[in-house]
DOKE-906194 format. One line per field, with one value per residue (C-alpha): residue number from 1; residue in three letters; x, y, z. Coordinates in Angstrom, 2 decimals, m for minus. Example, Ala and Ser with C-alpha at 12.3 -4.5 7.8 and 13.67 -1.06 7.14 Angstrom:
! DOKE-906194
nr 1:2
rest Ala:Ser
u 12.30:13.67
v m4.50:m1.06
w 7.80:7.14
! end
This chain:
! DOKE-906194
nr 1:2:3:4:5:6:7:8:9:10:11:12:13:14:15:16:17:18:19:20:21:22:23:24:25:26:27:28:29:30:31:32:33:34:35:36:37:38:39:40:41:42:43:44:45:46:47:48:49:50:51:52:53:54:55:56:57:58:59:60:61:62:63:64:65:66:67:68:69:70:71:72:73:74:75:76:77:78:79:80:81:82:83:84:85:86:87:88:89:90:91:92:93:94:95:96:97:98:99:100:101:102:103:104:105:106:107:108:109:110:111:112:113:114:115:116:117:118:119:120:121:122:123:124:125:126:127:128:129:130:131:132:133:134:135:136:137:138:139:140:141:142:143:144:145:146:147:148:149:150:151:152:153:154:155:156:157:158:159:160:161:162:163:164:165:166:167:168:169:170:171:172:173:174:175:176:177:178:179:180:181:182:183:184:185:186:187:188:189:190:191:192:193:194:195:196:197:198:199:200:201:202:203:204:205:206:207:208:209:210:211:212:213:214:215:216:217:218:219:220:221:222:223:224:225:226:227:228:229:230:231:232:233:234:235:236:237:238:239:240:241:242:243:244:245:246:247:248:249:250:251:252:253:254:255:256:257:258:259:260:261:262:263:264:265:266:267:268:269:270:271:272:273:274:275:276:277:278:279:280:281:282:283:284:285:286:287:288:289:290:291:292:293:294:295:296:297:298:299:300:301:302:303:304:305:306:307:308:309:310:311:312:313:314:315:316:317:318:319:320:321:322:323:324:325:326:327:328:329:330:331:332:333:334:335:336:337:338:339:340:341:342:343:344:345:346:347:348:349:350:351:352:353:354:355:356:357:358:359:360
rest Met:Lys:Arg:Phe:Leu:Leu:Leu:Asn:Ala:Leu:Cys:Leu:Leu:Val:Phe:Ala:Pro:Ala:Ala:Phe:Ala:Lys:Ser:His:Leu:Pro:Ala:Gln:Thr:Glu:Glu:Ile:Ser:Val:Ile:Ala:Val:Asp:Ser:Phe:Gln:Lys:Leu:Tyr:Asp:Glu:Ala:Phe:Ala:Leu:Tyr:Glu:Asp:Gly:Glu:Tyr:Ala:Lys:Ala:Ala:Gln:Val:Phe:Gln:Arg:Ala:Leu:Lys:Ile:Asn:Pro:Lys:Ser:Ala:Asp:Ala:His:Tyr:Asn:Leu:Gly:Asn:Cys:Tyr:Tyr:Glu:Leu:Asp:Leu:Tyr:Leu:Glu:Ala:Ile:Asn:Ser:Tyr:Leu:Glu:Val:Leu:Lys:Ile:Lys:Pro:Asp:His:Tyr:Asp:Ala:Leu:Val:Tyr:Leu:Gly:Asn:Ala:Leu:Asp:Tyr:Asp:Gly:Gln:Tyr:Ala:Lys:Ala:Ile:Glu:Met:Tyr:Arg:Lys:Ala:Ile:Ala:Leu:Arg:Pro:Asn:Glu:Trp:Gln:Pro:Tyr:Tyr:Glu:Met:Gly:Ile:Ala:Gln:Phe:Asn:Gln:Asp:Leu:Tyr:Glu:Glu:Ala:Val:Leu:Ala:Phe:Arg:Glu:Ala:Leu:Lys:Arg:Asp:Ala:Lys:Ser:Tyr:Arg:Ser:His:Tyr:Tyr:Leu:Gly:Lys:Ser:Tyr:Ala:Glu:Leu:Gly:Arg:Asn:Thr:Glu:Ala:Leu:Lys:Ala:Phe:Asp:Glu:Ala:Val:Lys:Ile:Gln:Pro:Asp:Phe:Ile:Asp:Gly:Gln:Ile:Ser:Leu:Gly:Asp:Leu:Cys:Val:Asp:Leu:Lys:Lys:Trp:Glu:Gln:Ala:Ile:Ala:Ala:Tyr:Arg:Met:Val:Leu:Lys:Tyr:Asp:Ala:Glu:Asn:Ala:Asp:Ala:Phe:Leu:Gly:Leu:Gly:Asn:Ala:Phe:Tyr:Asn:Gln:Gly:Lys:Tyr:Ser:Asp:Ser:Val:Glu:Pro:Tyr:Gln:Asn:Ala:Ile:Lys:Val:Ala:Pro:Gln:Trp:Met:Thr:Ala:His:Leu:Tyr:Leu:Ala:Asp:Ala:Tyr:Arg:Met:Thr:Ser:Arg:Phe:Gly:Glu:Ala:Val:Lys:Ser:Tyr:Gln:Glu:Val:Ile:Lys:Leu:Asn:Asn:Glu:Ser:Asp:Leu:Ala:Tyr:Tyr:Gly:Leu:Gly:Leu:Ala:Tyr:Val:Gly:Gln:Asn:Asp:Val:Arg:Glu:Ala:Arg:Arg:Gln:Tyr:Asp:Lys:Leu:Arg:Leu:Leu:Asn:Gln:Ala:Leu:Ala:Ala:Gln:Leu:Leu:Arg:Ala:Ile:Asn:Glu:Ala:Pro:Phe:Glu:Ala
u 154.96:158.68:160.29:162.96:160.44:160.44:163.88:164.04:160.32:159.26:160.84:162.95:166.37:168.55:171.49:173.00:177.09:179.46:182.21:183.92:187.74:189.89:191.78:188.95:189.26:191.71:195.29:195.07:197.09:195.25:193.71:191.75:191.15:189.09:187.18:186.28:184.79:182.59:181.60:180.93:178.97:176.92:176.01:175.20:173.05:170.86:170.61:169.62:166.81:165.91:165.01:163.62:161.34:160.66:161.87:164.13:165.00:166.27:168.07:169.53:171.14:172.86:174.37:175.86:177.49:178.70:180.00:182.12:183.55:184.05:183.58:184.67:181.88:179.83:176.92:176.52:176.13:174.01:171.91:171.90:170.97:167.99:166.65:166.93:165.14:162.08:162.04:161.36:165.18:166.30:169.40:170.02:170.08:171.78:174.85:174.98:174.60:177.23:179.60:179.28:180.01:183.43:184.05:182.70:182.23:181.03:177.86:174.60:172.27:173.78:173.60:169.75:168.77:171.07:168.69:165.55:166.74:167.65:164.25:162.53:164.65:163.90:167.06:166.25:168.84:171.48:169.02:168.89:172.92:173.22:170.37:172.77:176.23:173.70:172.71:176.38:177.23:174.14:172.60:170.82:168.60:165.43:165.14:167.24:165.54:162.48:163.37:165.14:161.65:160.18:162.48:162.27:158.34:158.43:160.43:157.56:160.15:157.32:159.08:162.03:159.92:158.17:161.84:162.81:160.31:160.56:163.47:162.54:160.15:162.35:164.19:160.67:158.03:156.12:156.60:152.75:154.56:156.59:153.37:151.90:153.68:154.36:150.66:151.13:153.26:151.37:148.26:149.91:150.78:147.85:148.29:144.82:144.79:148.44:147.35:144.81:146.58:149.51:147.04:145.00:148.37:149.61:146.16:146.20:149.91:148.36:144.79:144.50:146.84:144.24:146.05:146.42:142.74:141.62:143.69:142.44:138.62:139.35:140.56:138.22:135.28:137.26:137.32:133.63:134.44:131.46:131.83:135.24:135.38:132.88:134.69:137.91:136.22:134.71:137.54:139.01:136.12:136.28:139.78:139.27:135.49:135.98:137.83:136.42:138.18:136.47:132.92:133.33:134.85:131.69:129.49:131.17:130.95:126.86:126.37:128.07:126.32:123.47:122.37:122.03:120.08:122.49:125.33:123.52:124.54:128.03:128.82:127.09:129.18:132.21:131.26:130.16:134.21:135.18:132.80:134.82:135.22:133.92:134.18:131.95:129.22:129.51:128.69:125.89:124.54:124.58:122.64:119.89:119.18:119.31:116.85:114.39:115.33:115.76:115.58:118.27:120.45:120.17:121.51:124.15:125.20:124.86:127.30:129.68:129.53:130.24:133.21:134.18:132.10:134.01:132.93:131.58:129.93:128.42:126.50:125.76:124.09:122.05:120.84:119.62:118.32:116.14:115.25:113.48:111.87:110.23:112.19:112.46:114.12:116.55:118.06:118.48:120.44:122.69:123.31:124.26:127.42:128.01:128.46:131.37:133.09:132.50:130.71:130.40:128.66:126.41:125.14:124.21:122.19:120.67:119.53:118.05:116.39:114.77:113.97:112.39:108.34:107.89:104.59:102.87
v 198.80:199.46:197.08:196.03:194.06:191.32:190.54:187.03:185.58:189.35:189.99:192.94:191.58:194.27:192.11:191.38:193.43:191.23:190.27:193.36:194.22:195.91:196.87:199.23:201.38:204.31:203.60:204.01:201.55:198.74:199.29:202.47:200.08:197.69:200.59:202.09:198.27:198.18:201.58:200.93:197.76:199.46:202.17:199.37:197.37:200.08:201.80:197.94:197.38:200.94:200.01:196.82:199.26:201.41:204.57:204.43:208.39:207.65:204.85:206.54:209.11:206.10:204.37:207.72:208.03:204.35:205.15:208.33:205.37:202.89:204.89:201.19:199.44:198.31:196.68:200.30:202.59:199.58:199.65:203.30:203.22:201.09:203.47:206.75:204.39:203.65:207.20:207.93:209.85:208.25:210.42:210.28:205.93:206.26:207.81:205.03:202.40:204.04:203.94:200.24:199.60:201.71:199.20:196.30:196.32:192.50:193.93:192.04:193.55:197.25:196.52:195.61:198.02:200.98:199.95:200.22:203.98:205.28:203.64:205.02:208.73:208.01:207.48:204.09:203.33:203.66:201.59:198.91:198.83:197.90:195.32:193.85:193.84:192.25:189.70:188.84:188.26:185.72:185.03:182.55:184.79:186.00:189.32:191.23:190.49:191.32:194.91:194.99:194.70:197.19:199.64:198.74:199.01:202.46:203.54:202.15:199.63:196.62:194.34:194.15:194.29:190.82:189.48:190.11:189.31:185.79:185.51:185.91:183.11:180.95:181.09:181.68:180.49:181.28:185.21:186.15:189.77:188.99:187.41:190.91:192.90:190.13:190.95:194.50:194.50:192.05:194.56:197.42:195.45:194.56:191.01:190.63:186.71:186.45:188.87:187.56:184.14:185.88:188.01:184.77:182.81:185.63:185.10:181.55:182.11:184.84:185.70:188.23:189.72:193.25:194.78:191.60:190.95:194.44:194.23:190.66:191.82:195.30:193.16:190.58:193.50:194.58:190.98:190.76:188.03:188.89:186.34:185.94:190.11:189.60:186.65:188.95:191.81:190.10:188.22:191.64:192.39:188.97:190.15:194.22:195.31:198.90:198.98:201.38:200.11:196.20:198.40:200.38:197.57:195.57:198.37:198.15:194.57:194.76:198.05:196.97:193.76:195.68:195.30:198.94:197.94:195.50:198.01:200.93:199.34:198.71:202.48:203.54:201.62:203.06:206.36:205.29:204.93:207.47:210.07:212.80:209.92:211.85:209.03:206.74:209.63:209.87:206.29:206.01:208.76:206.74:203.85:205.67:207.46:203.82:202.52:205.79:207.08:210.42:212.49:210.75:210.91:214.73:215.02:212.15:214.39:217.78:216.17:215.42:218.85:220.53:218.17:219.40:221.85:221.35:217.43:217.28:214.04:215.24:218.06:215.50:213.12:215.55:217.04:213.47:213.26:216.20:214.85:211.85:214.37:216.16:219.05:220.84:224.20:222.44:219.98:223.25:224.95:221.42:221.50:225.43:224.44:221.50:223.35:225.34:222.09:219.73:220.54:216.58:215.53:218.69:218.06:214.71:215.65:218.48:215.52:214.27:216.85:217.58:214.01:213.48:213.92:216.20:216.62:220.02
w 147.42:147.46:144.68:146.61:148.52:146.38:146.91:148.95:148.90:149.01:152.07:152.60:154.60:155.68:155.48:158.67:158.83:157.69:160.04:160.94:159.20:161.26:158.80:157.44:160.17:160.23:161.00:165.28:167.87:168.29:171.43:169.94:167.01:169.65:170.76:167.18:166.73:169.44:169.18:165.11:166.06:168.69:166.70:163.57:165.75:166.84:163.36:161.95:164.89:163.79:160.05:161.34:163.29:160.30:161.48:158.38:159.20:162.79:161.36:158.28:161.21:163.25:159.74:159.30:162.38:162.29:159.23:160.28:162.23:159.55:155.78:154.37:155.80:152.09:154.79:155.96:152.64:151.49:154.38:154.72:150.98:152.00:154.20:151.60:149.59:151.84:152.38:148.66:148.75:145.46:144.71:148.58:147.94:144.61:146.06:148.85:146.56:144.50:147.77:148.35:144.87:145.24:148.07:146.28:142.79:142.77:145.10:143.87:145.84:145.49:141.62:141.82:144.13:142.52:139.17:140.74:142.64:139.02:137.78:139.99:139.60:136.23:134.65:132.80:130.34:133.33:135.71:133.13:132.45:136.32:135.89:133.19:135.50:138.00:135.85:134.66:138.02:139.15:135.35:137.23:139.34:138.12:140.01:137.83:134.82:136.32:137.54:134.18:132.16:134.66:133.58:129.85:129.93:131.92:128.39:126.64:125.50:125.73:123.06:125.28:128.50:127.66:126.60:129.85:131.45:130.42:131.16:134.86:134.68:133.33:136.02:138.93:137.16:140.52:140.21:140.13:139.29:136.53:135.35:135.78:134.04:131.19:131.10:130.83:128.27:126.07:126.78:125.56:122.57:121.37:122.30:124.56:124.38:125.37:128.23:129.69:129.63:132.20:134.22:134.87:135.75:137.72:139.94:140.03:141.66:143.80:144.09:146.76:143.90:143.96:140.71:139.03:139.15:138.38:135.03:134.56:134.89:133.45:129.91:129.59:129.99:126.75:125.11:126.22:128.74:131.67:133.77:133.68:134.37:137.14:138.63:139.11:140.30:142.96:144.13:144.68:146.82:148.95:149.86:149.82:150.49:149.99:146.46:144.04:140.96:141.42:141.60:138.78:137.00:138.11:136.87:133.83:133.19:133.87:131.88:128.78:128.47:128.73:131.41:133.06:136.02:137.30:137.31:139.67:142.95:141.95:140.64:143.95:146.12:143.93:144.95:148.48:148.14:146.56:146.60:144.54:141.51:139.08:136.82:139.32:139.20:135.65:135.09:137.55:135.28:132.47:133.85:135.43:132.24:130.61:132.77:132.22:135.86:134.12:137.70:140.02:136.26:136.14:139.94:139.10:135.88:137.97:140.29:137.63:136.08:139.82:139.70:136.46:134.47:131.36:130.53:127.72:128.52:131.75:129.33:126.49:128.79:131.31:127.89:127.53:130.81:130.29:126.75:128.78:131.37:128.66:129.25:126.06:127.84:129.84:127.50:124.61:128.21:127.53:124.20:124.21:126.65:124.99:121.94:123.41:124.35:122.14:118.76:117.25:120.46:120.70:117.42:118.01:121.31:119.05:116.88:120.19:120.94:117.50:117.20:120.17:120.49:123.20:124.78:124.81
! end
């Protein structure tokens, strides 16, 4: 989701053109100026309609034609920048927003979205500079603090990000994304109790916020808050019945409690949604092995190896599955492969092989 969808209650409002100033046109006769005004307005309206229909490339072309008539229209430059932004053409968006600021240095939205484009382009320090300018213009707005927090988070400046998100929440306590990124910042700092509270607040405000529910569930698994984790993943599946991350997380919540049989179905569902997801195949294989379904475990580990023939965990688990099947020959074959990838795991597998009471 584009970050500037957050403006004005999470709806993208491409500003309607301001009253057209004749003085912005090249010096011409009054009759030609009137014609130019009319031509500009028609092109602007056409571009605006294309934008609202999601035809961003076409809208950009028409805004460019309008700007040839009136190159000093801050609104046209601004909305041209928005078109580029939607097309992920961040350098072009940056240049358009800079043109706006040449004409109107105090254009708040251009400063915010210029910051966003700079952030996406990896120019974090410059992005933060733009957000600070926006804050100076409108100190009571939440969004520039939120955006600044994102830029700081992207630089691994988690303490600074926490402060920025807190400031955003002082101005809009219902900003669920501010709560969410505050939680992510806390989690990166190892402040899990505060992270949990922030994630929980985010999903209370917006229960269908998938990323928030997933992060809440994952953190609850780490903290062994099993019921809360399961509830979060199930809430995701309520809104998105084919969410592979939720199925995987649900499987993990059961597996990490030692409820291996209960974890099988969620892992299977994750694979149905994402058949090439190696992690899901690996976890399903582990669940099969832990429930003594060794034949199914072997097949699942082999599937992992098809996806990545250097997966040390797959060779290790496959070796253990063969031990469970009383197949010492195949177990030793996996040991031979594993010792080339991970000698520590290979030593553990060899110990399991040597200690197993293989039947003659």
